[in-house]
C-alpha positions in Angstrom: -36.2 -28.5 -6.7 -36.0 -25.6 -4.4 -37.3 -22.1 -4.2 -34.3 -19.9 -4.8 -33.8 -16.1 -4.8 -30.8 -14.6 -6.5 -29.8 -11.3 -5.0 -28.1 -9.3 -7.8 -30.0 -11.3 -10.5 -29.5 -8.7 -13.3 -25.7 -8.6 -12.9 -23.1 -10.6 -14.8 -22.8 -13.6 -12.5 -26.4 -13.3 -11.1 -28.0 -13.4 -14.5 -26.2 -16.5 -15.6 -27.0 -18.1 -12.3 -30.7 -17.4 -12.8 -30.6 -19.1 -16.2 -28.8 -22.1 -14.9 -31.0 -22.6 -11.8 -34.1 -22.2 -13.9 -32.8 -24.7 -16.5 -32.1 -27.2 -13.6 -35.8 -27.0 -12.6 -35.6 -24.7 -9.6 -38.3 -22.1 -8.8 -36.3 -18.8 -9.2 -36.9 -15.3 -7.9 -34.7 -12.6 -9.3 -34.0 -9.6 -7.1 -32.2 -6.5 -8.4 -32.7 -2.8 -9.1 -33.2 -3.7 -12.8 -31.8 -0.4 -14.0 -31.8 -1.7 -17.5 -35.0 -1.8 -19.5 -35.0 -5.6 -19.9 -33.6 -8.3 -17.6 -30.2 -9.6 -18.5 -31.1 -13.2 -18.0 -33.0 -15.1 -20.6 -35.0 -17.7 -18.5 -38.7 -17.5 -18.5 -41.1 -18.2 -15.6 -38.8 -16.3 -13.3 -40.4 -14.1 -10.6 -38.9 -10.7 -10.7 -38.7 -8.4 -7.7 -37.5 -4.8 -8.3 -35.9 -3.5 -5.1 -33.0 -1.8 -3.4 -30.4 -3.8 -1.6 -30.1 -1.0 0.9 -33.8 -1.2 1.8 -34.6 -3.6 4.6 -38.2 -4.1 3.6 -37.2 -4.8 0.0 -34.8 -7.5 1.2 -37.5 -9.1 3.5 -39.9 -9.3 0.5 -37.2 -10.9 -1.6 -36.4 -13.7 0.9 -40.0 -14.3 2.1 -41.1 -17.8 1.2 -37.7 -18.9 -0.2 -35.7 -22.0 0.6 -32.2 -20.8 -0.5 -30.6 -17.4 -1.0 -27.8 -16.8 -3.5 -26.1 -13.5 -2.5 -24.4 -12.4 -5.7 -24.7 -8.6 -5.4 -21.7 -6.3 -5.0 -22.1 -2.6 -5.1 -18.4 -2.0 -5.6 -15.5 -3.3 -7.6 -11.9 -3.7 -6.6 -11.1 -0.3 -8.1 -14.0 1.6 -6.5 -13.5 -0.1 -3.1 -9.8 0.9 -3.3 -10.6 4.5 -4.0 -13.3 4.7 -1.2 -13.1 1.9 1.4 -16.0 3.4 3.4 -18.3 2.9 0.4 -17.7 -0.9 0.5 -18.6 -0.9 4.2 -21.9 1.0 3.7 -22.9 -0.5 0.4 -21.9 -4.1 0.8 -21.2 -5.1 4.4 -24.0 -3.3 6.3 -26.8 -4.4 3.8 -25.5 -8.0 3.8 -26.0 -8.1 7.6 -29.6 -7.0 7.0 -30.0 -9.7 4.4 -28.7 -12.4 6.8 -31.1 -11.1 9.5 -34.0 -11.3 7.1 -32.9 -14.8 6.1 -33.0 -16.0 9.7 -36.5 -14.5 10.1 -37.7 -16.2 6.9 -36.3 -19.6 7.9 -33.9 -19.8 4.9 -32.2 -23.2 4.8 -29.0 -22.1 3.1 -27.3 -18.9 2.0 -24.7 -19.1 -0.8 -22.3 -16.1 -0.9 -20.1 -15.1 -3.9 -16.8 -14.2 -2.2 -13.5 -13.7 -4.0 -10.9 -16.4 -4.6 -8.3 -13.9 -5.6 -8.0 -10.9 -3.3 -8.9 -12.8 -0.2 -5.6 -14.8 -0.1 -3.3 -11.8 -0.7 0.4 -12.2 -1.7 1.7 -15.3 0.0 4.0 -16.4 -2.8 2.3 -19.7 -3.3 1.7 -21.5 -6.7 -1.9 -22.4 -5.8 -4.2 -21.6 -2.9 -6.5 -23.9 -1.0 -9.3 -23.1 1.4 -7.1 -24.0 4.3 -4.6 -21.3 3.5 -4.5 -18.1 5.5 -6.7 -15.2 4.3 -4.5 -12.1 4.0 -6.3 -9.5 1.9 -4.7 -6.2 1.6 -7.3 -4.5 -0.6 -10.5 -3.0 0.7 -12.4 -5.2 -1.7 -10.9 -8.4 -0.3 -11.1 -7.1 3.3 -14.9 -6.5 2.7 -15.4 -10.0 1.3 -13.6 -11.5 4.3 -15.7 -9.5 6.7 -18.9 -10.8 5.2 -17.5 -14.4 5.3 -16.9 -13.8 9.0 -20.4 -12.5 9.5 -21.7 -15.7 7.8 -19.9 -17.7 10.4 -21.4 -15.5 13.2 -24.9 -16.1 11.8 -24.2 -19.8 11.6 -23.0 -19.9 15.3 -25.6 -17.5 16.7 -28.7 -18.2 14.6 -28.1 -21.6 13.0 -28.1 -20.1 9.5 -26.3 -22.6 7.2 -24.1 -20.9 4.6 -21.8 -21.9 1.8 -19.0 -19.5 0.9 -17.9 -19.5 -2.8 -14.4 -18.2 -3.3 -14.6 -17.5 -7.0 -11.5 -16.9 -9.1 -11.6 -14.5 -12.1 -14.9 -15.2 -13.9 -15.4 -13.9 -17.5 -17.8 -14.3 -20.3 -20.8 -12.7 -22.0 -22.8 -10.0 -20.2 -19.8 -8.9 -18.2 -20.1 -5.1 -18.5 -16.7 -3.5 -19.1 -17.8 -0.1 -17.8 -17.7 -1.5 -14.3 -13.9 -1.4 -14.5 -13.7 -5.1 -13.5 -12.6 -7.9 -15.8 -9.5 -7.7 -18.1 -11.1 -9.7 -21.0 -14.3 -7.7 -21.5 -12.4 -4.4 -21.0 -9.9 -5.3 -23.7 -12.5 -6.5 -26.1 -14.5 -3.3 -25.6 -11.4 -1.2 -26.2 -10.7 -3.0 -29.5 -14.3 -2.7 -30.6 -14.1 1.1 -30.1 -10.6 1.5 -31.5 -9.3 2.7 -28.2 -5.9 2.0 -26.6 -5.5 -1.2 -24.5 -4.1 -0.5 -21.1 -2.1 -3.1 -19.2 -1.3 -2.8 -15.5 2.3 -3.7 -14.8 4.6 -5.7 -17.1 1.9 -8.3 -17.8 3.4 -11.0 -15.6 0.5 -11.0 -13.1 -1.2 -14.4 -13.1 -4.9 -15.1 -12.5 -7.2 -18.1 -12.6 -9.7 -17.2 -15.4 -13.0 -19.2 -15.2 -15.6 -19.1 -17.9 -18.9 -18.1 -16.5 -20.8 -21.1 -17.9 -18.5 -23.4 -16.1 -18.9 -21.5 -12.9 -22.7 -21.5 -12.7 -22.7 -25.3 -13.5 -20.4 -25.8 -10.5 -22.8 -23.9 -8.3 -25.9 -25.7 -9.7 -24.2 -29.0 -8.8 -23.7 -27.8 -5.3 -27.3 -26.7 -5.0 -28.4 -30.2 -6.0 -26.7 -31.7 -3.0 -28.6 -32.0 0.3 -25.5 -31.5 2.4 -22.0 -30.0 2.0 -18.9 -31.3 3.8 -17.5 -27.8 4.1 -18.6 -24.3 4.5 -16.1 -22.8 2.0 -15.1 -23.8 -1.5 -12.7 -22.5 -4.1 -14.3 -22.2 -7.5 -11.8 -21.8 -10.3 -10.2 -23.5 -13.3 -7.1 -24.5 -11.4 -5.0 -23.1 -14.2 -3.1 -19.8 -14.2 -2.6 -17.4 -17.1 -0.5 -14.2 -17.2 -2.0 -10.9 -18.4 0.4 -11.2 -21.4 -1.0 -14.7 -22.2 -4.5 -13.4 -22.1 -3.6 -10.5 -24.4 -1.9 -12.9 -26.9 -5.0 -15.1 -26.8 -7.2 -12.1 -27.6 -5.0 -11.2 -30.5 -5.4 -14.8 -31.8 -9.1 -14.9 -31.4 -9.9 -11.4 -32.8 -7.1 -11.7 -35.5 -6.1 -8.2 -34.5 -2.7 -7.0 -33.4 -2.6 -4.1 -31.0 -0.2 -2.2 -28.9 -0.6 -1.8 -25.1 -0.1 1.2 -22.9 1.5 0.3 -19.6 0.5 1.8 -16.3 1.6 1.0 -12.8 -0.4 -1.8 -11.1 -2.0 -0.7 -7.8 0.0 -1.7 -4.7 -2.9 -3.7 -3.4 -3.1 -6.0 -6.4 -1.9 -9.6 -5.9 0.9 -10.9 -8.2 -0.3 -14.5 -8.6 -3.5 -16.3 -7.7 -4.4 -19.8 -8.9 -7.0 -21.8 -7.0 -6.8 -25.3 -5.8 -10.2 -26.8 -6.5 -9.6 -30.3 -5.2 -12.1 -29.8 -2.4 -14.9 -29.1 -4.9 -14.0 -31.9 -7.3 -13.6 -34.5 -4.6 -17.1 -33.8 -3.4 -19.0 -32.8 -6.5 -17.0 -34.2 -9.4 -15.0 -32.7 -12.2 -16.8 -29.8 -13.8 -16.8 -28.6 -17.4 -13.6 -26.9 -18.4 -13.8 -24.3 -21.1 -10.4 -23.4 -22.5 -9.3 -19.8 -22.4 -9.3 -19.6 -26.2 -12.8 -21.0 -26.5 -14.1 -18.8 -23.7 -12.7 -15.7 -25.1 -14.0 -16.6 -28.6 -17.5 -17.0 -27.2 -17.2 -13.7 -25.3 -15.9 -11.9 -28.4 -18.8 -13.2 -30.6 -21.4 -12.2 -27.9 -19.8 -8.7 -27.6 -19.8 -8.3 -31.3 -23.4 -9.2 -31.6 -24.5 -7.2 -28.5 -22.0 -4.4 -27.9 -21.8 -2.8 -24.5 -23.0 0.8 -24.3 
């Protein structure tokens, strides 16, 4: 059992992580702006800190007395970072440096960082990508994630702050807000619910590694239970690739609704194919739960139907 603070606890990934860590018996503190009236997570006995990630004193209060930090807050998405790269620097990179400084001052034992397993490898034409492959991001979102990874290595070397970088594939599931313009599955489900057109970027051949959020957080909890890690960086994905057209066909099957798609050009910074090699994780922590794409989309669809996004 550890005292863990989740930065970005009211977001999609953060809220699921709060629930999973709490269920595993950890003492959890949830840090976020909490712009919604009620917390997104469902766990009880969670200490809540309302604060601004840009505010140094708020960050210090969040990490004070904690053992572990889970940095799962991102103020931008691939789309918003692409349209304004400077925003990613000011809203994500600079505050993260302040978080790492505060973590050193607080004597944090480990910092987990939610990086990206997609944009960070870029277009290298490989069938799968492992942690030893080159990082060649061409999008501001991926460049920003890599910059923070490098700062984590700096804080390890300069201050002895232990960190674990989580290169996460394309997570999806309940609570993923489609209005953030990130996540094919929730966006399509929302469009269908509202009777709006479904938009597809490119010809639908782009391949991604879709990981159900419940599987993801259980992978992270298993890592948190280990006293040591062999490596500083881990790919977290399903290890299976699906094209956009495959995802759309699965949504048709799950929802029992046929629909037409409007095609727009894919941004030039988007990667054609990213599937993660997760052998490093499974060799060390064991094989994790694997939710099929059909099952995961069905669970997401049911949740969205019961609790529609605003």
